[in-house]
N, C-alpha and C positions, 0 to 999 in steps of 0.2 A: 527511577529506573525499575525499582521493584514492582511498582504498580503496573506499568506496561508489560512486564514480563509475566506477571500473574493473570492479566485480563486477556492477553492475546489468545491462548488456547480456549479460554471461555467464550470469546467472540466467535471463533471458528466453530465451536460446538453449538452455539446458539443459531448460527446461520443454518448448519446442517440440520439441526432438529426443527427449525421453522419450515425450511424446504420440505422435509419429510411430512410434516403435519399439513402443509398446503396441498401435497400430492396424496393425502389421506393414508398415509403410512404412519407407524409409530415412530420410527426413526431412532438413532442412537441417543443414550442419555447426554445431558449437558456436559457431564465431566469425562466423556469418553475421550476427548483429546488428551487430557492429562493422563489417563490410563494408557493410551497409545504411546505417548512420549516415554513414560516410565518402562513399558514393555520393551520399546526400542532400545533404551539405555542399557537394559540388562542383557541384551543379545550380544553376540560376538560380532566382530566386524569381518566381512569376507571382501577382499581385495582382489582385482584383477591382477594377472601375472605381469602385464605390461604397464600397469599404472604407476606413475611417477610420484614423487614426494608431494607435488602439487595436489594430487587427488586426495591426499590425506589432510593436507593443511587447509584447503579451500573451505570446507564446512565450518571450521572455527572462524575463518575470516568473515565468511558471509553472515554467520550468526553475530560476531561482534560488530560489524558495519551496521547491520539492520537494528541491532539493539541500541546502538548509539544514535541512529536517525530517530528512532522512536522515543528515546529519552530526551531529546533536544526540543521536541515539539511541545509548546505549551499546552498542558491537558487541563488541569484543574486550577492552575495558579500562574500568574505572571511573575517574573523576576525570580526564577528558580536559580540554583546554584550555577548552572552552566548556561544560563539564558544569554550571557554575552556572546556565546558561540553558536547560538541557535539561529543561524542565517539560513534563509531559504536556498540560496545557492549552494551552501555547503552540504545541506541535507539532500539535494539533487545529485551532487557529485559523489556523496557517500553511497547512496542507493545505486547509481550508475556504476561504481566500482564493484559493488556486490553482484550486480547483474553480470558485468564482464568476467568476473571470477567464476560465476556458475556456468556461463557459456563455455569457459576455458575448461572446466571440470568435465562438461559433456564430451568435449573433443578428446580429453586426455586419454580415456580408456579405449579409444579407437573403435567403438562399436558404431554401427550404422544408425541406430536410434539416437544415440548421443549426437552425432553429427547432424542429423535432421533437426533435432530439437534445438541445438545451438544455432544453426543457421536461421531458423524461424525466430528465435529469441532476438538475434541480432537484427533481423528485418523489422520486427516490431519495435525494438528500441530505437532504431534509426528514424522511425516516424513519431514515436511517443516523446522522445527527448526534445525535439524542436517545439512540439506543442506545449510541453511543460515549461520550456524557457520563455516561450511568449506568454504563458499565463502568468509566470513570474514577473516578467517585464511589466505586464499590465497592472498587477497588483502593486508593484514597486512604484510605479508612476502615480497611483491613487494614494497609497499610504506615505509615499515619501521616503521609504526604507525597505530593506529586505531582511531586517531583523524581525523574527516572528513575534516576540513580545510587543514591539512597537506597532507592528502591523495589526495584531489582535486588539490592542488597546484603541487604535484608530478606527477599526471596523466596529467597535463597541460604542463608539462615540456618536452623537447625532450629526456630526459634520459629514458623514457618508451619504445619508439619504438613499434614495432609489436611483441607481445607475444601470443602464443597459449594458455597459461594459462589464459590470460585475457579474450580471446574469449569464452573459456569454462565456465568461471565464469559469464560472461555476459548472456550466454544462460541459465545457472542454475538460475541466479537471476530472469530473465524473467519468468521462470517456477513457481518459488516460489511466485513472485508477483501475478501471475494469481491465484494461489491457495489461497494465503492469503486474496485476495480481493473478493473471491468467484465469480469469473468471469468464463465464458465459456472457455474451456470445464469442468471444475471442478463443477461449480454450475451456475445457471442462475439467476441473481438478478431481472429478470423481470417476474418471475413465482411464483406461490404458489402451485405447484404440491407437495402433501404431501410425495410422494415416492422419490422425487429427491432433495427438497430444504434442504439447510444446514443452511445458515445464516438466511434466512426468518423464519425458524422453531423456531429458539431461540428468535427472537423478535416478534413473533406472539400475544403475550399477552400484548405488549406495545402499548400505545396510547398517544395523546396529546404531551405536551412538552417532555415527556421521548422518545417517538418515533422520535421526531425531533432531539433530541440530538444523538441518535443512527444513524439516516440517515446522519446527519452531520459528525459524527465520521467515518462513511463508506466512505464518499466523501474525508475526510482528509487522510484516510489510503491510498486511491488510489493515492492521491497526494504525500504522503510520499514515496512510492515506485517509482513513476515516478521521483520524485526529487532525490532519491538515484541513480537511473540509470544515470540521467543527471549529477549529481555531480561527480560520479566516473568514468563513461565511455564516457561522453560527457562534459567535464569542460569548454568548449569554451565560452568566453563571460562573465565569472565571474570576477567581478572587484576586484582589490586588496584591502587591508584594508584602504589604504590612498588614495582612488580613489577620483577624482574631480566629480562634479555633472553630467558632460557629460558621463564619463565612468559608473557611477552609473546608469544613465537612460538606457544606452546601455546594462548594465547587466540585468535590469528588462525586457526589450524587448527580449533579448536573452532567458531568463528563460521562458517567456510566449510563445515564439516560440517552445522552447523544449517541453513544456507541450502540445501544440497543435499537434506536430508531434507524441508525444507518444499517445495521445488520438486518432489521426487518425489511427495509426497503431493498436491500441487496437480494435477500431471499425471494421477495416478491417479484422482482425484476428477473431473476434467473429462472423462476418457475413460469414466467409468462412469455419468455422468449426462447428460440431454439438457437442451437450451435451454428454459426455461419461457416461457410467454406474458408479455407485458409487464404485463398486468392481475393476474398472479399475484405479482409482485414485491413489492407492498405487504405481502402475507401473509408472504412469506419474511423481509422485514425487520422485520415486526411481531413474529415469533418471536424474533428477536434482541433487540428492545426488552423483551419480556416476560421473557426469560431474564436480561437485565441488571437488570430490576426486581426479579425473584425473588431474584437474588444480593444486591442491596442490602437487601431485607427479611430474608433469612436472616442477613445480617451483623448486623442490629439485634436479631433474635429471639434468637439464641444466638451466643456467642462461640466455641463449640466447633465450629460448623459451618464 
């Protein structure tokens, strides 16, 4: 739990720094995300007059739910203390609860921007959730379980081989991860344009420690999806439950390397592509749903695919 909490702001800072370097700018320091969180924690909280108690509680709930989801994913070692509860269905449900709470917070203050952001977030979620469930169904059919440690161990075994269904599920999961984390081309986390923003519109009324918790939750959510991709499709280097200190250190190093590769690919993708119109987002997520559905059908049609 401490590892994912410490690495998530560093991952966000690494993506920002690499994007700036790709655009031939100096960019912020790698540790700027930590400084921003400390600065927000020191500031006073400003609340709207018509905000209810939900507006104050929701940042803590979102942070707790996202932190739990990030901690349940096998990162550097299988068979952790809470691995028995690391079920893919449970993680999807926890992340869905956090997203619902954030959309509710955007509506609570009664601002027009919050309503726009919440409606767009629900629209994206209504398309991303079915795709995520189909991806989970495909992986569960292949691995024979929805428990992440079992799935990771099976994916790391020679029984898997090359499967077309796994490739389609990987592409669909990447599309869903981009949409869920409000990254380009679905959303731009570095802008506040009122006609295009989704996530920023919902958190526009937050300040102080509440905003710090939401920003940290966003960094944790990005780490969750990168960890899921690494756990399910690149489980190399994950140490077994009875590992000695040396394999455990190697597992941590391999996990950090996977996050670095994932962050570099994300920065390269966001630099090479433009922000799409909001009305094109359903088509983008619809492609993920169709790919996940094709992966499931291929799994049923032939066991060799």
